[in-house]
N, C-alpha and C positions, 0 to 999 in steps of 0.2 A: 347683416342687418338688411331688412326688406324695405324698399322705398315704394311709395305709391304716388302716382301723378294724378291730381284731380282734373276732371274735365272742365271746360270753360263754364262760365256762369249759366245756370239753368233758370229759365224765367218762370215756367209754369209749376204749380204746386205738385201736380201728378208726376211730372218728370223729375222734380227734386226728390220725391219720395222713392221713386224707382231707382234713381241714382244711388241714394243712400243704402237701399237694400242690397243692390249689386256690390257696392263698395264693401259693405259689412260681410257679405258672403265671400267675396274675394279675400278679404283679410283673414276670415276664419279658415278658409281653405289653405292659404299660404302658411298660417301658423300651424295648422295640422300637419302639413307636409314637412315643415321645419322640425316639428316635434318628433314626427315619425323618423325622419333622417337622423336626428340626434339619438333616439332610442336604438335605432339600427346600428349606429356607430358604436354606442356603448355595448351592444350585444356582440358586435364583431370584436371589440377590444377585449371583452370578457373571454371570448373564445380563444383569442391569441394568447392571453395570459393564463389560460387554464392549465397549460403545461409548465411545470417547474423544471428548470435546467440546473444541473450541478456540474461543476468542473471537478475532475478526479485526477490529480497528478500521481504518477507512479514512477519508481526509479529505474525500471528494467526494460530491456528491448521489447518490441511488440511481439516477437516470436518466442520470448521466454515463457515457460509454462505458467508462471505466476500471472503475467500480463494476460495471457490467453484465458486464464480462469477469471480474471477481473473483467475482461470483455464479455464473457458469458454471463457473469453476474449482472453486468449493466444491461445486457439484453433481456435477462429474466425480469429485472426490475421494471423495465419499460413495458414488457408484455403483461406482467402481473398487475401493474398499476393502470392498465388500459391506456397507456401513453401519457399519463398525468405527470410522470417523473422521468426525465431523460438525463442519463449520466454520460458526459463526454470525457472519455479516458485520454489522458496525455502521457504516453509512455516515455521511458528512457530519459527522465529528468527534463523533458522539453518545456514544461510549464514552470516547475520548480525543481531545483536540485534535491537529491535525497535528503540532505540535512536541513532543507528549508520547508519540507512538506508539512510536518506537524505544526510548525509555527503558522504556516499559511492557513491551515484549517482552523486553528485556534483564533486567528485574526480575521476570519471571514473572507480571505482572498480566494479560498476554495472551500467547498462544502464537505468534501469527502476525500480521503487519501489513503495511500499504502506506504508503510515504511518497514524497515527491518527493526524488529522489537529491540534487539540488543544495541542498536545505534542510539537509543535513548538512555543508556546506562549512566551517563553523566548526571542525569536528572534524578535517578533513583536506582539503587543497586538491584532492586527486584527485577528490573528490566533486563539484567544481564544473565539471569538464571539459565537460559537455554544455551548460553555459550560457555558455561563452566565446563572445562574439558573432561570428557570421559564420564560425566555424570549420567547422561542418557545418550546412548550411542546407536540405538535402533529406532525404527518408526514406532514400534510398540511402546518402548520406554519413553520416547519423546512425547507421545500422545498422553501417557500417564502423567508425565511432568507438567504438561499443559493443563490437564484437568485439575491437577493439584494447585496450580498457580493462577488459573484464569480469573477467579473472583477477585484476587488481590490486584491483578493488572487492571481489571475493569474499574475498581475503586480508585486507583491512582489516576487513570485517564479521566474519570469523571470529575476529579478535582480541577482539571484543566478545561472543563466544558466539552469533553469528547466522549462519544459513546462507541465502545468496541462492537464491531460487527462480526468479524471472524478472523481466524489465524490459520496459516498453512506453513508446514515445515519445508525447509530446503533438504536436498539430499545431504548425506553425511559429508563432513569437511575433511579434506585431505591436503597433503603437502605437495606443491609443485616446485620443481627445481631444475636448474640447467645441467647440473652434474649429480652424480650418485651421492646419496646420503646414507652413511652406515652407522653413524653415532652422532650424539648431540654436538660434538666438537666440529662436525662438518657444517653446522649451521652458523657458526660464529661469524659475525660481521655481515651476514647476508641482509639485504634490504627487502623485508617481507611486507607485503600489503596487509594493512589492518583496516577493519571496518567498524570496530567498536572498541571501547576502553578495555573490555575483557580480553579481546583478541590481542590488543597491544601489550597487555600484561603478560600473556603467554609467550609472545614473541620475545619480549625482554628476558623472561626466564629461560628461554632457549638460547640466549646469548646473541640474538640477532637484533636488527634495528627495525622497529615498526614504522611504516610509512602509511599515513591515512590516504586512501584513494577510493573514490566512489566507483561503483560498478560501471557506470557509463564512461568513466575515464580510464578504466583498467587496461584496455588494449594499447592505448598510447603510452601509458606508464611503463608497461612491459617493453614496448618497442624502443623507448628512449632510455631505458636503464634506470628510470626512477624506482622501479621495482625489479629485483633480481630473483625473487622467489615469491610464492603465493601460498596462502593458507585459506582455502575456500572449497566450494563444492564442485563436483563434476559438471553441474549445470553452468556455473559461472565460468569454469574453465572452457567449456564449449562455446558459450556466448562471446568470450573474449579471444577465442582462437589461440589459446595458450600454446598450442603445439608449434606456432610460428616462432616462438622465442624460447620456450622451455621444453625440456626433453623428458623429465620424469614426473610421474604422478604417484605418490605414495598414499594408498587408500587407508589412512589411519583411522577413519571414522571417529574423529574427535568429538563431534557434537552435531546436532541438527538444529540450526537456528530457525527462527520463524519470522515470517512477515505477518503484520497485522493490518487489517483494514478498519478504519474508524471514521466516524462522521461527526460533524459539529452537532452537539446536542440541541443547540438553538435551531439549526436548519432542520433537524429531525422533528423537533417539536412543532415546527410550522406546517408539517404535512398533515393531511387529514388521516384519521385512524386507519382507513383501508390501505392507503399508500404506505403508511408506516409498516403495516403488516406485510405488504409486498416486499419491502426492503429487508425485513427480518427473515422472511421465508427464503428469499434469494440468498441471503447471507448464510443461513443454515446449509443450503444446498452447496454453496461455494466452498464452505469449509470441508464438508464430506468429500466433495469431488476433488478439491485441491490436494488433500492428503493422499487420496488414492492415486491421483495423477503423478504426484511427486514420487511416490514409491515405485510406480510402474515405470517412470521415465529414468530412474536412477541407473538401471542396467543399460538403457539405451545411451545415456550420456557417456558412461564409462566405455561402451563399445565405440562410440564416436571418437573418443580420445585415442583409443587403440588404432582405429582405422586411419587416423591422421598421423600415425607414427610415434605417438607417445609411448613410453615404457611404463605400463601400469602394473603396480605390484604392491603387496603389503609392506609395511615398514620392517626393516631388519629388526631382529629380536632385541638387540641392545638399544636401538633408538626407541622402539616402542616402550621398553621398560622405563627409560628415562622420561618419556612423555607422560606415562602413567603417574610417575612421581609428581610431576608438575600438576597434573590433574588433582591429586590428593591435596596438594598445597593450596591450589586455587579454590577448591571446594570449601576448605576451612576459612580462607580469606573472605569468600563470598558470604558465608554464614555469619561471620563477624560483622560485616558491613550491613547486611540485610536485617540483622537484629531478630527480635522475637517472631516477626512475620515470616522471615526467611527460614528460621529453624522449624516453624510450624509446617511450612510447605515441604521442606525436606523430609520431615517425619511422615507426612501424609503420602508423599511420593514413594518413599522406601517401604512403607506399609502396603502399598498397592502392588509392589513387584512380586 
């Protein structure tokens, strides 16, 4: 508020007139300055709020290739949007644990996130498709399976207010163990890390005990004996330094699970059209780059396991034959659970091979 102190009483008419003119001018000037300051303040505030910021929780370490791909995606979004959208990536479950990320994005606690698709299988059997053992065991097959199922995954996420942006495969899954495995009987009683309902089912069919452990906690779980064997990729084996506790890696190539990146539809809709397009373009690039990077790094990860003293080898013939039988059984089980949509996807995938 602006206060004005009036001068002492003015006796002459001319002086009184001059005084009033000066007072009026002073008042107008002060009001103009106040208005200019207010408008300037609003302008600065508008400038500050022109940039939208999103939090992006991810489950894996900063040096994991998925996280590196996410970081590049975030950088491309910032550049393509002219700085109007900034994504802050929180790796390794630092902001939300892996099993909390989808719910956090749905609830508005974060705007965008990354999860392992098959970790959502308790919500819908369709999400488990890429962990059905031996259904798709190469990058080419896995990509065809994704192309056959993508629209259905998008539709299910949309029901939860989420928009799918992209998906990237992990390297093929293998078996880690402390001692040699020659047949299924050697797996009996082992505590094997599980990361989804489908993986847990396979472990049970192998005669072992599934133990749910998130990737960020795997190193400690192996070190403390909570997990005595593992069924995961060469990438996760490298990230968790499996060679410190486990000696064998059997490259059975059981399946190639995928990570998905999704955004709150509400948050996406709040963006201006040009910024939306920046996000979609960066997502397209991230998917293509991620698949290529995953395939290229697979050999590197396997070499790193060997370099650290692990015995890397294919599964013995008897063990592989028994694992394939489990795969056939689980494919039939999945088709039953997924219903007509699942059978339609399987038919489309098999027709594309």
